[in-house]
C-alpha positions as YAML, in Angstrom:
chain: A
units: angstrom
residues:
- id: 1
  name: UNK
  ca: [27.62, 6.36, -4.80]
- id: 2
  name: UNK
  ca: [25.91, 8.15, -7.70]
- id: 3
  name: UNK
  ca: [23.68, 5.14, -8.42]
- id: 4
  name: UNK
  ca: [22.47, 5.14, -4.80]
- id: 5
  name: UNK
  ca: [21.98, 8.90, -4.78]
- id: 6
  name: UNK
  ca: [19.99, 8.99, -8.02]
- id: 7
  name: UNK
  ca: [17.82, 6.07, -6.89]
- id: 8
  name: UNK
  ca: [16.99, 7.76, -3.60]
- id: 9
  name: UNK
  ca: [16.30, 11.13, -5.22]
- id: 10
  name: UNK
  ca: [13.80, 9.45, -7.56]
- id: 11
  name: UNK
  ca: [12.12, 7.57, -4.70]
- id: 12
  name: UNK
  ca: [11.86, 10.68, -2.53]
- id: 13
  name: UNK
  ca: [10.41, 12.71, -5.41]
- id: 14
  name: UNK
  ca: [7.81, 10.00, -5.96]
- id: 15
  name: UNK
  ca: [6.93, 10.16, -2.28]
- id: 16
  name: UNK
  ca: [6.59, 13.92, -2.51]
- id: 17
  name: UNK
  ca: [4.93, 14.54, -5.86]
- id: 18
  name: UNK
  ca: [3.06, 11.54, -7.21]
- id: 19
  name: UNK
  ca: [-0.15, 10.71, -5.43]
- id: 20
  name: UNK
  ca: [1.15, 10.25, -1.90]
- id: 21
  name: UNK
  ca: [-2.29, 9.00, -0.93]
- id: 22
  name: UNK
  ca: [-2.23, 5.97, -3.23]
- id: 23
  name: UNK
  ca: [-0.94, 2.83, -1.47]
- id: 24
  name: UNK
  ca: [0.66, 1.36, -4.60]
- id: 25
  name: UNK
  ca: [2.90, 4.41, -4.97]
- id: 26
  name: UNK
  ca: [4.10, 4.01, -1.41]
- id: 27
  name: UNK
  ca: [4.50, 0.26, -1.77]
- id: 28
  name: UNK
  ca: [6.71, 0.68, -4.84]
- id: 29
  name: UNK
  ca: [8.78, 3.39, -3.16]
- id: 30
  name: UNK
  ca: [9.31, 1.37, 0.00]
- id: 31
  name: UNK
  ca: [10.10, -1.70, -2.11]
- id: 32
  name: UNK
  ca: [12.81, 0.28, -3.85]
- id: 33
  name: UNK
  ca: [14.31, 1.35, -0.53]
- id: 34
  name: UNK
  ca: [14.10, -2.23, 0.77]
- id: 35
  name: UNK
  ca: [15.91, -3.58, -2.29]
- id: 36
  name: UNK
  ca: [18.58, -0.89, -2.10]
- id: 37
  name: UNK
  ca: [19.29, -1.53, 1.60]
- id: 38
  name: UNK
  ca: [19.38, -5.29, 1.06]
- id: 39
  name: UNK
  ca: [21.70, -4.97, -1.93]
- id: 40
  name: UNK
  ca: [24.11, -2.68, -0.11]
- id: 41
  name: UNK
  ca: [24.14, -4.92, 2.95]
- id: 42
  name: UNK
  ca: [24.69, -8.04, 0.84]
- id: 43
  name: UNK
  ca: [27.88, -6.48, -0.55]
- id: 44
  name: UNK
  ca: [29.11, -5.16, 2.80]
- id: 45
  name: UNK
  ca: [32.26, -7.32, 2.73]
- id: 46
  name: UNK
  ca: [33.26, -6.18, -0.73]
- id: 47
  name: UNK
  ca: [36.65, -4.50, -0.88]
- id: 48
  name: UNK
  ca: [36.39, -0.80, -1.71]
- id: 49
  name: UNK
  ca: [39.80, 0.83, -1.99]
- id: 50
  name: UNK
  ca: [38.62, 4.32, -2.80]
- id: 51
  name: UNK
  ca: [41.20, 6.89, -3.72]
- id: 52
  name: UNK
  ca: [41.73, 10.12, -1.79]
- id: 53
  name: UNK
  ca: [40.85, 12.26, -4.81]
- id: 54
  name: UNK
  ca: [37.54, 10.43, -5.23]
- id: 55
  name: UNK
  ca: [36.66, 10.99, -1.58]
- id: 56
  name: UNK
  ca: [37.49, 14.68, -1.79]
- id: 57
  name: UNK
  ca: [35.40, 15.10, -4.94]
- id: 58
  name: UNK
  ca: [32.53, 13.25, -3.28]
- id: 59
  name: UNK
  ca: [32.71, 15.54, -0.28]
- id: 60
  name: UNK
  ca: [32.74, 18.71, -2.39]
- id: 61
  name: UNK
  ca: [29.88, 17.45, -4.56]
- id: 62
  name: UNK
  ca: [27.75, 16.42, -1.58]
- id: 63
  name: UNK
  ca: [28.37, 19.69, 0.27]
- id: 64
  name: UNK
  ca: [27.46, 21.72, -2.82]
- id: 65
  name: UNK
  ca: [24.19, 19.82, -3.24]
- id: 66
  name: UNK
  ca: [23.50, 20.04, 0.48]
- id: 67
  name: UNK
  ca: [23.95, 23.82, 0.38]
- id: 68
  name: UNK
  ca: [21.46, 24.11, -2.49]
- id: 69
  name: UNK
  ca: [18.87, 21.94, -0.75]
- id: 70
  name: UNK
  ca: [19.29, 23.72, 2.58]
- id: 71
  name: UNK
  ca: [18.88, 27.12, 0.95]
- id: 72
  name: UNK
  ca: [15.73, 26.00, -0.86]
- id: 73
  name: UNK
  ca: [14.15, 24.26, 2.15]
- id: 74
  name: UNK
  ca: [15.02, 26.89, 4.73]
- id: 75
  name: UNK
  ca: [13.77, 29.74, 2.55]
- id: 76
  name: UNK
  ca: [10.51, 27.84, 1.98]
- id: 77
  name: UNK
  ca: [9.80, 26.34, 5.40]
- id: 78
  name: UNK
  ca: [11.70, 28.35, 8.02]
- id: 79
  name: UNK
  ca: [8.97, 31.05, 8.11]
- id: 80
  name: UNK
  ca: [6.64, 28.41, 9.58]
- id: 81
  name: UNK
  ca: [8.99, 27.73, 12.52]
- id: 82
  name: UNK
  ca: [7.28, 30.26, 14.80]
- id: 83
  name: UNK
  ca: [3.72, 29.14, 14.10]
- id: 84
  name: UNK
  ca: [1.70, 26.56, 16.00]
- id: 85
  name: UNK
  ca: [1.33, 23.05, 14.49]
- id: 86
  name: UNK
  ca: [-1.61, 22.43, 12.17]
- id: 87
  name: UNK
  ca: [-1.60, 18.63, 11.77]
- id: 88
  name: UNK
  ca: [-3.54, 16.56, 14.33]
- id: 89
  name: UNK
  ca: [-0.47, 14.80, 15.75]
- id: 90
  name: UNK
  ca: [1.00, 18.23, 16.43]
- id: 91
  name: UNK
  ca: [-1.86, 20.27, 17.82]
- id: 92
  name: UNK
  ca: [-3.10, 17.42, 20.00]
- id: 93
  name: UNK
  ca: [0.39, 17.18, 21.49]
- id: 94
  name: UNK
  ca: [0.51, 20.90, 22.19]
- id: 95
  name: UNK
  ca: [-3.00, 20.81, 23.64]
- id: 96
  name: UNK
  ca: [-2.05, 17.86, 25.86]
- id: 97
  name: UNK
  ca: [1.08, 19.66, 27.09]
- id: 98
  name: UNK
  ca: [-0.98, 22.72, 28.05]
- id: 99
  name: UNK
  ca: [-3.56, 20.57, 29.85]
- id: 100
  name: UNK
  ca: [-0.92, 18.70, 31.83]
- id: 101
  name: UNK
  ca: [1.58, 21.42, 32.71]
- id: 102
  name: UNK
  ca: [-0.66, 24.48, 32.93]
- id: 103
  name: UNK
  ca: [-3.93, 23.06, 34.21]
- id: 104
  name: UNK
  ca: [-2.79, 19.84, 35.88]
- id: 105
  name: UNK
  ca: [-5.39, 17.82, 33.98]
- id: 106
  name: UNK
  ca: [-5.11, 14.33, 32.57]
- id: 107
  name: UNK
  ca: [-4.80, 14.55, 28.74]
- id: 108
  name: UNK
  ca: [-5.86, 10.91, 28.35]
- id: 109
  name: UNK
  ca: [-9.29, 11.67, 29.80]
- id: 110
  name: UNK
  ca: [-10.00, 14.90, 27.94]
- id: 111
  name: UNK
  ca: [-12.41, 14.16, 25.07]
- id: 112
  name: UNK
  ca: [-11.85, 17.54, 23.41]
- id: 113
  name: UNK
  ca: [-8.16, 16.94, 22.70]
- id: 114
  name: UNK
  ca: [-8.87, 15.12, 19.45]
- id: 115
  name: UNK
  ca: [-11.39, 16.35, 16.88]
- id: 116
  name: UNK
  ca: [-11.89, 12.93, 15.29]
- id: 117
  name: UNK
  ca: [-15.50, 12.47, 16.32]
- id: 118
  name: UNK
  ca: [-15.71, 9.11, 14.56]
- id: 119
  name: UNK
  ca: [-13.69, 7.68, 17.44]
- id: 120
  name: UNK
  ca: [-15.38, 6.21, 20.49]
- id: 121
  name: UNK
  ca: [-15.33, 8.50, 23.57]
- id: 122
  name: UNK
  ca: [-12.67, 6.38, 25.30]
- id: 123
  name: UNK
  ca: [-10.36, 6.96, 22.33]
- id: 124
  name: UNK
  ca: [-10.57, 10.76, 22.12]
- id: 125
  name: UNK
  ca: [-7.78, 11.50, 24.56]
- id: 126
  name: UNK
  ca: [-4.08, 11.98, 23.78]
- id: 127
  name: UNK
  ca: [-2.81, 9.25, 21.44]
- id: 128
  name: UNK
  ca: [0.91, 9.19, 22.31]
- id: 129
  name: UNK
  ca: [2.94, 8.23, 25.34]
- id: 130
  name: UNK
  ca: [3.70, 10.63, 28.19]
- id: 131
  name: UNK
  ca: [7.30, 10.86, 27.02]
- id: 132
  name: UNK
  ca: [6.01, 13.02, 24.17]
- id: 133
  name: UNK
  ca: [4.62, 15.50, 26.70]
- id: 134
  name: UNK
  ca: [8.01, 15.77, 28.40]
- id: 135
  name: UNK
  ca: [9.81, 16.29, 25.10]
- id: 136
  name: UNK
  ca: [7.48, 19.10, 24.00]
- id: 137
  name: UNK
  ca: [6.98, 20.71, 27.42]
- id: 138
  name: UNK
  ca: [8.37, 24.01, 26.07]
- id: 139
  name: UNK
  ca: [5.24, 24.47, 23.97]
- id: 140
  name: UNK
  ca: [3.22, 25.02, 27.17]
- id: 141
  name: UNK
  ca: [5.21, 28.19, 27.87]
- id: 142
  name: UNK
  ca: [5.55, 29.19, 24.18]
- id: 143
  name: UNK
  ca: [2.29, 28.21, 22.43]
- id: 144
  name: UNK
  ca: [3.36, 29.55, 19.04]
- id: 145
  name: UNK
  ca: [7.05, 28.85, 18.49]
- id: 146
  name: UNK
  ca: [7.93, 26.49, 21.33]
- id: 147
  name: UNK
  ca: [6.66, 23.35, 19.65]
- id: 148
  name: UNK
  ca: [8.57, 23.72, 16.40]
- id: 149
  name: UNK
  ca: [11.68, 25.11, 18.06]
- id: 150
  name: UNK
  ca: [11.72, 21.89, 20.05]
- id: 151
  name: UNK
  ca: [11.42, 19.89, 16.83]
- id: 152
  name: UNK
  ca: [14.32, 21.85, 15.30]
- id: 153
  name: UNK
  ca: [16.42, 20.92, 18.34]
- id: 154
  name: UNK
  ca: [15.57, 17.22, 17.89]
- id: 155
  name: UNK
  ca: [16.32, 17.53, 14.19]
- id: 156
  name: UNK
  ca: [19.79, 18.78, 15.17]
- id: 157
  name: UNK
  ca: [20.23, 15.94, 17.68]
- id: 158
  name: UNK
  ca: [19.41, 13.43, 14.94]
- id: 159
  name: UNK
  ca: [21.94, 14.98, 12.54]
- id: 160
  name: UNK
  ca: [24.70, 15.05, 15.17]
- id: 161
  name: UNK
  ca: [23.92, 11.46, 16.16]
- id: 162
  name: UNK
  ca: [24.19, 10.41, 12.53]
- id: 163
  name: UNK
  ca: [27.67, 11.93, 12.29]
- id: 164
  name: UNK
  ca: [28.73, 10.30, 15.55]
- id: 165
  name: UNK
  ca: [27.50, 6.90, 14.35]
- id: 166
  name: UNK
  ca: [29.51, 7.33, 11.17]
- id: 167
  name: UNK
  ca: [32.60, 8.45, 13.07]
- id: 168
  name: UNK
  ca: [32.63, 5.21, 15.03]
- id: 169
  name: UNK
  ca: [31.68, 2.95, 12.11]
- id: 170
  name: UNK
  ca: [34.38, 4.40, 9.85]
- id: 171
  name: UNK
  ca: [37.05, 4.95, 12.51]
- id: 172
  name: UNK
  ca: [39.56, 2.74, 10.65]
- id: 173
  name: UNK
  ca: [38.90, 4.18, 7.20]
- id: 174
  name: UNK
  ca: [40.67, 7.52, 7.37]
- id: 175
  name: UNK
  ca: [39.48, 11.07, 7.89]
- id: 176
  name: UNK
  ca: [38.38, 11.77, 4.31]
- id: 177
  name: UNK
  ca: [36.21, 8.67, 4.26]
- id: 178
  name: UNK
  ca: [34.49, 10.09, 7.34]
- id: 179
  name: UNK
  ca: [34.17, 13.58, 5.85]
- id: 180
  name: UNK
  ca: [32.70, 12.19, 2.63]
- id: 181
  name: UNK
  ca: [30.30, 9.86, 4.47]
- id: 182
  name: UNK
  ca: [29.09, 12.68, 6.74]
- id: 183
  name: UNK
  ca: [28.51, 15.02, 3.82]
- id: 184
  name: UNK
  ca: [26.52, 12.37, 1.95]
- id: 185
  name: UNK
  ca: [24.54, 11.38, 5.05]
- id: 186
  name: UNK
  ca: [23.62, 15.01, 5.73]
- id: 187
  name: UNK
  ca: [22.63, 15.43, 2.08]
- id: 188
  name: UNK
  ca: [20.36, 12.37, 2.16]
- id: 189
  name: UNK
  ca: [18.90, 13.31, 5.53]
- id: 190
  name: UNK
  ca: [18.09, 16.95, 4.75]
- id: 191
  name: UNK
  ca: [17.25, 16.51, 1.05]
- id: 192
  name: UNK
  ca: [13.64, 15.21, 1.31]
- id: 193
  name: UNK
  ca: [11.12, 18.03, 1.15]
- id: 194
  name: UNK
  ca: [8.68, 15.87, 3.10]
- id: 195
  name: UNK
  ca: [10.95, 16.12, 6.15]
- id: 196
  name: UNK
  ca: [10.80, 19.91, 6.16]
- id: 197
  name: UNK
  ca: [7.09, 20.05, 5.40]
- id: 198
  name: UNK
  ca: [6.21, 17.64, 8.21]
- id: 199
  name: UNK
  ca: [8.56, 19.05, 10.85]
- id: 200
  name: UNK
  ca: [8.43, 22.80, 10.15]
- id: 201
  name: UNK
  ca: [5.16, 23.47, 8.33]
- id: 202
  name: UNK
  ca: [2.50, 21.12, 9.71]
- id: 203
  name: UNK
  ca: [4.28, 20.12, 12.92]
- id: 204
  name: UNK
  ca: [4.68, 16.33, 13.01]
- id: 205
  name: UNK
  ca: [6.35, 15.09, 16.20]
- id: 206
  name: UNK
  ca: [8.06, 11.89, 14.93]
- id: 207
  name: UNK
  ca: [11.51, 13.49, 14.92]
- id: 208
  name: UNK
  ca: [11.58, 13.34, 18.74]
- id: 209
  name: UNK
  ca: [11.35, 9.54, 19.24]
- id: 210
  name: UNK
  ca: [13.70, 9.06, 16.27]
- id: 211
  name: UNK
  ca: [16.28, 11.41, 17.80]
- id: 212
  name: UNK
  ca: [16.15, 9.40, 21.03]
- id: 213
  name: UNK
  ca: [16.73, 6.14, 19.14]
- id: 214
  name: UNK
  ca: [19.66, 7.52, 17.13]
- id: 215
  name: UNK
  ca: [21.29, 8.96, 20.25]
- id: 216
  name: UNK
  ca: [20.72, 5.61, 21.96]
- id: 217
  name: UNK
  ca: [22.50, 3.80, 19.11]
- id: 218
  name: UNK
  ca: [25.47, 6.15, 19.51]
- id: 219
  name: UNK
  ca: [25.69, 5.06, 23.15]
- id: 220
  name: UNK
  ca: [25.39, 1.39, 22.14]
- id: 221
  name: UNK
  ca: [28.39, 1.85, 19.84]
- id: 222
  name: UNK
  ca: [30.34, 3.13, 22.83]
- id: 223
  name: UNK
  ca: [29.01, 0.29, 25.01]
- id: 224
  name: UNK
  ca: [27.29, 2.70, 27.40]
- id: 225
  name: UNK
  ca: [24.42, 0.25, 27.72]
- id: 226
  name: UNK
  ca: [22.68, 1.78, 30.71]
- id: 227
  name: UNK
  ca: [22.32, 5.24, 29.15]
- id: 228
  name: UNK
  ca: [21.40, 3.72, 25.80]
- id: 229
  name: UNK
  ca: [18.62, 1.78, 27.49]
- id: 230
  name: UNK
  ca: [17.27, 4.93, 29.14]
- id: 231
  name: UNK
  ca: [17.00, 6.77, 25.81]
- id: 232
  name: UNK
  ca: [15.42, 3.83, 24.00]
- id: 233
  name: UNK
  ca: [13.01, 3.20, 26.86]
- id: 234
  name: UNK
  ca: [12.04, 6.88, 26.80]
- id: 235
  name: UNK
  ca: [11.48, 6.64, 23.04]
- id: 236
  name: UNK
  ca: [9.12, 3.71, 23.68]
- id: 237
  name: UNK
  ca: [7.35, 5.77, 26.34]
- id: 238
  name: UNK
  ca: [7.00, 8.53, 23.73]
- id: 239
  name: UNK
  ca: [5.72, 6.53, 20.76]
- id: 240
  name: UNK
  ca: [5.91, 2.75, 20.95]
- id: 241
  name: UNK
  ca: [6.53, 2.50, 17.21]
- id: 242
  name: UNK
  ca: [9.26, 2.59, 15.91]
- id: 243
  name: UNK
  ca: [11.01, 2.08, 19.29]
- id: 244
  name: UNK
  ca: [9.50, -1.35, 19.93]
- id: 245
  name: UNK
  ca: [11.01, -2.75, 16.74]
- id: 246
  name: UNK
  ca: [14.49, -1.42, 17.45]
- id: 247
  name: UNK
  ca: [14.34, -2.82, 20.98]
- id: 248
  name: UNK
  ca: [13.38, -6.18, 19.46]
- id: 249
  name: UNK
  ca: [16.75, -6.23, 17.66]
- id: 250
  name: UNK
  ca: [18.46, -6.34, 21.08]
- id: 251
  name: UNK
  ca: [16.49, -9.39, 22.26]
- id: 252
  name: UNK
  ca: [19.48, -11.73, 22.04]
- id: 253
  name: UNK
  ca: [21.15, -14.35, 24.17]
- id: 254
  name: UNK
  ca: [23.87, -11.90, 25.21]
- id: 255
  name: UNK
  ca: [21.54, -9.01, 26.09]
- id: 256
  name: UNK
  ca: [23.08, -6.74, 28.72]
- id: 257
  name: UNK
  ca: [21.42, -6.47, 32.12]
- id: 258
  name: UNK
  ca: [22.39, -2.78, 32.34]
- id: 259
  name: UNK
  ca: [20.58, -2.19, 29.06]
- id: 260
  name: UNK
  ca: [17.39, -3.76, 30.40]
- id: 261
  name: UNK
  ca: [17.60, -1.73, 33.59]
- id: 262
  name: UNK
  ca: [18.09, 1.44, 31.56]
- id: 263
  name: UNK
  ca: [15.08, 0.59, 29.37]
- id: 264
  name: UNK
  ca: [12.95, 0.11, 32.48]
- id: 265
  name: UNK
  ca: [14.04, 3.50, 33.84]
- id: 266
  name: UNK
  ca: [13.35, 5.15, 30.48]
- id: 267
  name: UNK
  ca: [9.74, 3.98, 30.63]
- id: 268
  name: UNK
  ca: [9.15, 5.62, 34.04]
- id: 269
  name: UNK
  ca: [6.91, 8.36, 32.51]
- id: 270
  name: UNK
  ca: [4.75, 5.60, 31.03]
- id: 271
  name: UNK
  ca: [4.62, 3.73, 34.32]
- id: 272
  name: UNK
  ca: [3.78, 6.90, 36.24]
- id: 273
  name: UNK
  ca: [0.88, 7.64, 33.90]
- id: 274
  name: UNK
  ca: [-0.30, 4.04, 34.21]
- id: 275
  name: UNK
  ca: [-0.53, 4.57, 37.96]
- id: 276
  name: UNK
  ca: [-2.47, 7.81, 37.45]
- id: 277
  name: UNK
  ca: [-4.87, 6.51, 34.79]
- id: 278
  name: UNK
  ca: [-4.04, 3.08, 33.38]
- id: 279
  name: UNK
  ca: [-7.34, 2.71, 31.54]
- id: 280
  name: UNK
  ca: [-7.15, 6.05, 29.71]
- id: 281
  name: UNK
  ca: [-3.54, 5.49, 28.68]
- id: 282
  name: UNK
  ca: [-4.03, 1.90, 27.50]
- id: 283
  name: UNK
  ca: [-7.19, 2.80, 25.57]
- id: 284
  name: UNK
  ca: [-5.63, 5.77, 23.76]
- id: 285
  name: UNK
  ca: [-2.01, 4.72, 23.28]
- id: 286
  name: UNK
  ca: [-2.20, 0.97, 22.75]
- id: 287
  name: UNK
  ca: [-5.70, -0.44, 22.15]
- id: 288
  name: UNK
  ca: [-6.57, 2.30, 19.65]
- id: 289
  name: UNK
  ca: [-3.53, 1.47, 17.51]
- id: 290
  name: UNK
  ca: [-4.42, -2.21, 17.29]
- id: 291
  name: UNK
  ca: [-8.14, -1.68, 16.69]
- id: 292
  name: UNK
  ca: [-8.00, 1.13, 14.13]
- id: 293
  name: UNK
  ca: [-9.84, 0.57, 10.89]
- id: 294
  name: UNK
  ca: [-7.67, 0.75, 7.80]
- id: 295
  name: UNK
  ca: [-7.79, 3.87, 5.63]
- id: 296
  name: UNK
  ca: [-7.21, 4.63, 1.96]
- id: 297
  name: UNK
  ca: [-3.45, 5.07, 2.47]
- id: 298
  name: UNK
  ca: [-2.87, 1.36, 3.20]
- id: 299
  name: UNK
  ca: [-2.67, -1.79, 1.09]
- id: 300
  name: UNK
  ca: [-5.71, -3.02, 3.00]
- id: 301
  name: UNK
  ca: [-7.86, -0.63, 0.97]
- id: 302
  name: UNK
  ca: [-6.99, -2.26, -2.37]
- id: 303
  name: UNK
  ca: [-6.80, -5.88, -1.17]
- id: 304
  name: UNK
  ca: [-9.74, -8.31, -0.87]
- id: 305
  name: UNK
  ca: [-10.88, -8.73, 2.72]
- id: 306
  name: UNK
  ca: [-10.07, -12.43, 2.70]
- id: 307
  name: UNK
  ca: [-6.38, -11.62, 2.15]
- id: 308
  name: UNK
  ca: [-6.08, -9.06, 4.94]
- id: 309
  name: UNK
  ca: [-4.80, -11.74, 7.30]
- id: 310
  name: UNK
  ca: [-1.61, -11.86, 5.21]
- id: 311
  name: UNK
  ca: [-0.49, -8.44, 6.46]
- id: 312
  name: UNK
  ca: [-0.18, -9.23, 10.19]
- id: 313
  name: UNK
  ca: [1.28, -12.63, 9.22]
- id: 314
  name: UNK
  ca: [3.96, -10.86, 7.19]
- id: 315
  name: UNK
  ca: [4.78, -8.63, 10.17]
- id: 316
  name: UNK
  ca: [5.00, -11.53, 12.62]
- id: 317
  name: UNK
  ca: [7.04, -13.61, 10.17]
- id: 318
  name: UNK
  ca: [9.57, -10.84, 9.59]
- id: 319
  name: UNK
  ca: [9.89, -10.13, 13.31]
- id: 320
  name: UNK
  ca: [10.18, -13.84, 14.15]
- id: 321
  name: UNK
  ca: [12.81, -14.42, 11.46]
- id: 322
  name: UNK
  ca: [15.03, -11.59, 12.70]
- id: 323
  name: UNK
  ca: [14.65, -12.63, 16.34]
- id: 324
  name: UNK
  ca: [15.75, -16.19, 15.50]
- id: 325
  name: UNK
  ca: [18.49, -14.99, 13.13]
- id: 326
  name: UNK
  ca: [20.00, -12.60, 15.66]
- id: 327
  name: UNK
  ca: [19.58, -14.67, 18.83]
- id: 328
  name: UNK
  ca: [23.10, -16.15, 18.93]
- id: 329
  name: UNK
  ca: [24.87, -13.23, 17.27]
- id: 330
  name: UNK
  ca: [26.77, -10.32, 18.73]
- id: 331
  name: UNK
  ca: [25.72, -7.77, 16.15]
- id: 332
  name: UNK
  ca: [27.56, -4.49, 15.56]
- id: 333
  name: UNK
  ca: [25.43, -1.37, 15.32]
- id: 334
  name: UNK
  ca: [25.73, -1.38, 11.53]
- id: 335
  name: UNK
  ca: [23.93, -4.75, 11.36]
- id: 336
  name: UNK
  ca: [21.36, -3.66, 13.94]
- id: 337
  name: UNK
  ca: [20.46, -0.58, 11.89]
- id: 338
  name: UNK
  ca: [20.09, -2.60, 8.69]
- id: 339
  name: UNK
  ca: [17.89, -5.24, 10.35]
- id: 340
  name: UNK
  ca: [15.82, -2.55, 12.02]
- id: 341
  name: UNK
  ca: [15.34, -0.65, 8.75]
- id: 342
  name: UNK
  ca: [14.28, -3.73, 6.79]
- id: 343
  name: UNK
  ca: [11.87, -4.79, 9.53]
- id: 344
  name: UNK
  ca: [10.44, -1.29, 9.82]
- id: 345
  name: UNK
  ca: [9.77, -1.13, 6.06]
- id: 346
  name: UNK
  ca: [7.85, -4.42, 6.22]
- id: 347
  name: UNK
  ca: [5.87, -3.22, 9.25]
- id: 348
  name: UNK
  ca: [5.09, 0.09, 7.57]
- id: 349
  name: UNK
  ca: [3.84, -1.22, 4.21]
- id: 350
  name: UNK
  ca: [1.63, -3.83, 5.91]
- id: 351
  name: UNK
  ca: [0.10, -1.49, 8.51]
- id: 352
  name: UNK
  ca: [-3.45, -0.12, 8.38]
- id: 353
  name: UNK
  ca: [-2.21, 3.45, 7.91]
- id: 354
  name: UNK
  ca: [0.81, 4.58, 5.90]
- id: 355
  name: UNK
  ca: [1.02, 8.28, 6.63]
- id: 356
  name: UNK
  ca: [3.51, 10.84, 5.42]
- id: 357
  name: UNK
  ca: [4.92, 11.63, 8.86]
- id: 358
  name: UNK
  ca: [6.15, 8.01, 9.12]
- id: 359
  name: UNK
  ca: [8.78, 8.81, 6.50]
- id: 360
  name: UNK
  ca: [10.65, 10.75, 9.19]
- id: 361
  name: UNK
  ca: [11.54, 7.40, 10.77]
- id: 362
  name: UNK
  ca: [13.35, 6.27, 7.63]
- id: 363
  name: UNK
  ca: [15.32, 9.29, 6.44]
- id: 364
  name: UNK
  ca: [18.21, 9.08, 8.95]
- id: 365
  name: UNK
  ca: [18.38, 5.27, 8.71]
- id: 366
  name: UNK
  ca: [18.64, 5.28, 4.91]
- id: 367
  name: UNK
  ca: [21.17, 8.13, 5.08]
- id: 368
  name: UNK
  ca: [23.38, 6.13, 7.45]
- id: 369
  name: UNK
  ca: [23.21, 2.86, 5.48]
- id: 370
  name: UNK
  ca: [23.99, 4.49, 2.14]
- id: 371
  name: UNK
  ca: [26.83, 6.55, 3.64]
- id: 372
  name: UNK
  ca: [28.48, 3.45, 5.14]
- id: 373
  name: UNK
  ca: [28.06, 1.04, 2.22]
- id: 374
  name: UNK
  ca: [27.93, 3.41, -0.76]
- id: 375
  name: UNK
  ca: [31.15, 2.14, -2.37]
- id: 376
  name: UNK
  ca: [30.31, -1.55, -2.03]
- id: 377
  name: UNK
  ca: [28.16, -2.02, -5.13]
- id: 378
  name: UNK
  ca: [30.75, -1.01, -7.73]
- id: 379
  name: UNK
  ca: [34.13, -1.16, -5.98]
- id: 380
  name: UNK
  ca: [36.16, -1.11, -9.21]
- id: 381
  name: UNK
  ca: [34.47, 2.07, -10.35]
- id: 382
  name: UNK
  ca: [35.16, 3.65, -6.95]
- id: 383
  name: UNK
  ca: [38.89, 2.99, -7.11]
...
């Protein structure tokens, strides 16, 4: 457990402190996370007879560290919770919510919603799905604190979902295994300063689609496929990435019809906006993403142009491999989360933009994987 914890602390500090803008730093950090997840998953069948005393000490240690981190982060970033968002993904969302719910205007047609004047006029509308507008509707009534209060709520939903996932995954392991895993998962989830900075200070909105996906996975564990599909479909209608890649993990021979129906219902906000203005939505939400020029945060910027074709090939190869690998399998949620995390890391490091708010996608996934498999690497030491 301590090896995993120290490794992640070092990676998260690198993300936070050492030239976040340089793509090689991010590539090395994501490579470390990829290797750690793969190593833990490879040893998932290893016996780990951990003693009760060890589990209790782990719980106390994790809770003590969690208390220190929470005190530091809350004292630093909680004062920003009542202020309006300052990052573009935040203030454009709030502006779009006000346009839609207060003025009845179409945020995908409004060319003043985004200040990036380098974009073509058809790409200056709202850049996320209509599900995002529903999730942050409170900010229309409370322009200052409503947006971030909503994000705090989704942060809580994500944390509760993490604990519920662990409760089901570790249901045969005993109560102290669950207590220890929860304490460690909460520590790993709330420890990164980048999470607090993005959610509470600048106002990134990625915690909302992630909360929907985590809650959806909880329902998958309980085989409530219809409701799980609704939440995951709504996450796709909010921000198609990362939802699209998690949904791809369910494209298997035994896919449930109720799940597909639920996904279709979850995308109703997207379908409704398509009826209202299909061209504005497609231009701003989908075409823009696939036609963006790369920036200095991506590996594209330090790679010769002739090799750029390798990045989309790597994405397609990883996706194709997992689709073929999983087609005939009835995967438990633990396997789904691992496959999703590995795929998402590959997609992220080979995309044209690797921005700090994307880290929000990974924090709960890494926390879950480490909490479940933390004793597998060195089982004899854990005894």
